[in-house]
C-alpha positions in Angstrom: 0.0 0.1 0.1 2.9 2.3 0.8 4.6 1.6 -2.5 1.3 2.3 -4.3 0.8 5.7 -2.5 4.5 6.7 -3.3 4.1 5.9 -6.8 0.9 7.7 -7.1 2.4 10.9 -5.7 5.3 10.6 -8.0 3.0 10.3 -11.2 0.8 13.2 -10.0 3.9 15.3 -9.6 5.3 14.2 -12.9 1.9 14.8 -14.5 1.9 18.5 -13.2 5.3 19.1 -14.3 4.3 17.7 -17.7 1.2 20.0 -17.8 3.3 23.0 -17.0 5.6 22.2 -19.8 2.8 21.8 -22.1 1.3 25.2 -21.2 4.4 27.0 -21.8 5.0 25.2 -25.1 1.3 26.0 -26.3 2.0 29.8 -26.0 4.0 29.5 -29.2 1.5 27.1 -30.9 -1.7 28.9 -32.2 -4.7 26.6 -32.2 -3.3 24.1 -29.7 -6.9 23.5 -28.5 -7.8 22.1 -31.9 -4.8 19.8 -31.9 -6.4 18.1 -28.9 -9.8 18.1 -30.4 -11.1 20.9 -28.4 -13.4 23.3 -30.2 -12.9 21.6 -33.5 -11.9 18.4 -35.4 -8.7 17.0 -34.1 -5.6 17.1 -36.3 -4.5 13.6 -35.0 -5.8 10.4 -36.7 -8.0 7.8 -34.8 -6.0 5.7 -32.4 -3.6 8.8 -31.6 -3.7 11.6 -29.3 -2.3 15.2 -29.6 0.1 16.6 -27.1 3.3 18.9 -26.8 6.7 17.7 -25.6 9.5 20.4 -25.4 7.6 22.7 -27.6 7.1 20.2 -30.3 3.3 19.3 -31.1 3.0 15.6 -31.7 0.4 12.9 -32.4 1.2 10.0 -30.3 0.1 6.5 -30.8 -2.4 5.6 -28.1 -1.6 2.0 -28.3 1.4 -0.1 -28.8 1.9 -0.9 -32.3 0.5 -3.9 -33.9 0.8 -5.3 -37.6 -1.5 -3.6 -40.1 -4.0 -5.6 -42.1 -1.7 -6.2 -45.0 1.1 -7.9 -42.9 1.4 -11.8 -43.2 1.5 -12.2 -39.4 -0.7 -10.5 -36.9 0.4 -12.7 -34.0 4.1 -13.2 -34.1 6.2 -16.2 -32.9 9.6 -15.3 -33.9 12.1 -12.9 -35.4 11.7 -14.5 -38.8 8.1 -13.7 -39.0 8.8 -10.2 -37.7 11.2 -9.7 -40.6 8.8 -11.0 -43.2 6.2 -8.5 -41.9 8.8 -5.7 -42.1 9.8 -6.7 -45.7 6.3 -6.8 -47.0 4.9 -3.9 -49.1 2.0 -2.0 -47.2 2.8 -3.7 -44.0 3.7 -1.4 -40.9 2.8 -0.4 -37.4 -0.7 0.6 -36.5 -2.2 2.0 -33.3 -5.4 -0.2 -32.6 -7.1 -1.3 -29.4 -7.4 -4.9 -28.5 -4.7 -6.2 -30.7 -1.6 -8.2 -30.2 1.4 -6.0 -30.0 4.1 -6.3 -32.8 6.9 -8.1 -30.7 10.1 -9.9 -31.8 11.2 -6.5 -33.4 14.6 -5.0 -33.5 15.3 -1.2 -33.3 15.9 -0.8 -37.1 12.9 -2.7 -37.8 10.8 -0.6 -35.4 12.2 2.6 -37.1 11.3 1.2 -40.5 7.8 0.3 -39.5 7.0 3.7 -38.0 8.5 5.3 -41.0 6.2 3.2 -43.4 3.4 4.6 -41.5 4.6 8.1 -42.0 5.7 8.4 -38.4 8.9 7.8 -36.3 9.9 6.3 -33.0 9.7 8.8 -29.9 12.9 9.9 -28.4 13.6 8.9 -24.8 12.4 12.4 -23.6 9.1 12.2 -25.7 8.5 8.7 -24.3 8.9 9.9 -20.7 6.5 12.7 -21.0 3.8 10.8 -22.8 4.1 8.0 -20.0 3.8 10.3 -17.0 0.8 9.5 -14.8 0.9 5.8 -15.6 0.4 3.7 -12.4 2.7 0.9 -12.8 0.9 -1.4 -10.3 -2.3 -1.3 -12.7 -0.2 -2.4 -15.8 0.7 -5.7 -17.1 3.9 -6.5 -15.2 3.4 -9.8 -13.5 2.0 -12.0 -16.3 3.4 -14.9 -18.3 2.6 -13.5 -21.9 1.8 -10.4 -23.9 -1.6 -9.1 -23.6 -3.7 -7.4 -26.2 -3.3 -3.5 -26.5 -5.4 -1.1 -24.4 -5.3 -2.1 -20.6 -7.8 0.6 -19.5 -6.3 0.7 -16.1 -2.8 1.3 -17.4 -3.0 4.8 -18.9 -1.0 7.9 -18.8 -2.1 11.4 -18.1 -2.3 12.2 -21.9 -4.3 9.1 -22.6 -1.5 6.7 -23.8 -2.1 3.0 -22.9 0.5 0.4 -21.7 3.5 2.6 -21.7 4.6 0.6 -18.6 4.7 -3.2 -19.1 3.2 -5.6 -21.6 6.2 -5.1 -24.0 9.4 -3.1 -23.7 9.1 -0.2 -26.0 12.0 1.0 -28.3 13.0 4.6 -28.3 14.9 6.3 -31.0 18.2 6.6 -29.2 21.8 5.0 -29.2 24.0 4.7 -26.2 27.7 4.7 -27.1 30.4 3.9 -24.5 27.9 4.0 -21.7 27.4 7.8 -22.6 23.9 9.3 -23.2 23.0 13.0 -23.4 26.7 13.8 -23.1 26.9 12.1 -19.5 28.1 8.7 -18.3 25.2 6.5 -17.2 25.4 4.9 -13.7 26.2 1.4 -13.1 23.3 -1.3 -13.4 21.2 -1.2 -10.5 18.1 0.2 -8.8 17.1 3.8 -9.7 17.9 6.2 -6.8 17.8 9.5 -8.7 16.8 10.8 -12.3 17.2 13.5 -14.8 14.5 15.3 -16.5 13.9 12.5 -19.0 13.4 10.0 -16.2 16.8 8.4 -16.8 18.8 7.4 -13.8 21.3 9.7 -12.6 22.4 7.3 -9.7 21.7 3.7 -9.0 22.1 1.4 -5.9 22.0 -2.1 -4.7 18.6 -1.7 -2.9 15.1 -1.1 -4.4 14.1 2.5 -3.8 10.3 3.0 -3.2 10.6 6.8 -4.3 11.2 5.5 -7.8 8.9 2.6 -7.9 11.7 0.0 -7.3 12.5 0.5 -10.9 15.6 -0.9 -12.3 18.3 0.4 -14.9 20.5 -2.0 -17.0 23.7 -0.6 -18.6 27.1 -1.6 -19.7 30.3 0.3 -19.8 31.6 -0.6 -23.3 29.7 -1.1 -26.6 27.0 0.6 -28.8 23.5 -0.3 -27.6 19.8 0.8 -28.1 17.3 1.7 -25.4 14.0 0.2 -24.4 11.8 1.6 -21.8 9.0 0.8 -19.4 9.5 -2.9 -18.8 7.6 -6.0 -20.0 4.9 -8.3 -18.9 7.2 -10.3 -16.7 9.2 -7.5 -15.1 7.2 -7.3 -11.9 8.3 -4.4 -9.6 11.4 -3.6 -12.0 8.8 -2.2 -14.5 8.1 1.5 -14.4 8.5 5.0 -15.7 12.1 5.0 -14.7 12.7 1.3 -15.9 15.4 1.7 -18.7 17.5 -1.0 -20.5 20.4 0.7 -22.0 22.4 -2.5 -22.6 20.7 -4.2 -25.4 22.1 -4.5 -29.0 20.1 -2.6 -31.6 19.2 -6.1 -33.1 17.7 -7.3 -29.9 14.2 -8.8 -30.6 12.2 -11.0 -28.3 8.6 -11.7 -27.2 8.6 -9.0 -24.6 10.0 -6.1 -26.9 7.7 -3.9 -29.1 7.4 -0.2 -30.0 4.8 2.7 -30.6 5.1 5.6 -33.0 4.7 9.3 -33.0 4.2 11.9 -35.7 5.3 15.5 -35.9 2.6 18.0 -36.4 5.0 21.0 -37.4 
């Protein structure tokens, strides 16, 4: 109960910070109300939600990407099927409720499938702000398999579902020599403090309830991609601050997926 209360306080505080950021950003964007569907027709397509991150207006997929209708496989069992999907004309990632997420997908494939849909992968910063407000304890983090998209209890402040749990989500980042955003990442461990993107500044050997008992993975040498949020079997390691920056860009398993965003301006 204490952990849930602390998590709730953290997500509310994060949501307030995000709202403040959005207010400042909207001052420079005429008609931001229409972007969110207020007082007019939304600019964003069905299955997406409008928001502003760091002064940039975005349409964000509400749901983790699933294969579009023209894809050969809609429920994937391995990386071969994922690549066959990715190599098929008119096959791309879509944001649809109650679909099996596209898993077994690598970073380059996820980038291609977002681009094929006229979108892109979110940056780490964008992912964090669109995930704020998600209650990890209400998400799919203690299961034995991936679930369909759209867990109605696992929703962020801006209306994004399953940012935490179900499948890890690729972000459009690269970590070189354990360096990200011009700073060295801490050693692998439980998150004990974070920067403004929700990336660990420090880690420790003991789980910290202040940061949802979330965990960060890192390696001192090599070039890696980044996945965020945790997957269906992460348990308490999953959350807003759960980051794995030690996976090869070709990493693709049952617990890894993606979602896309689209720039409005």
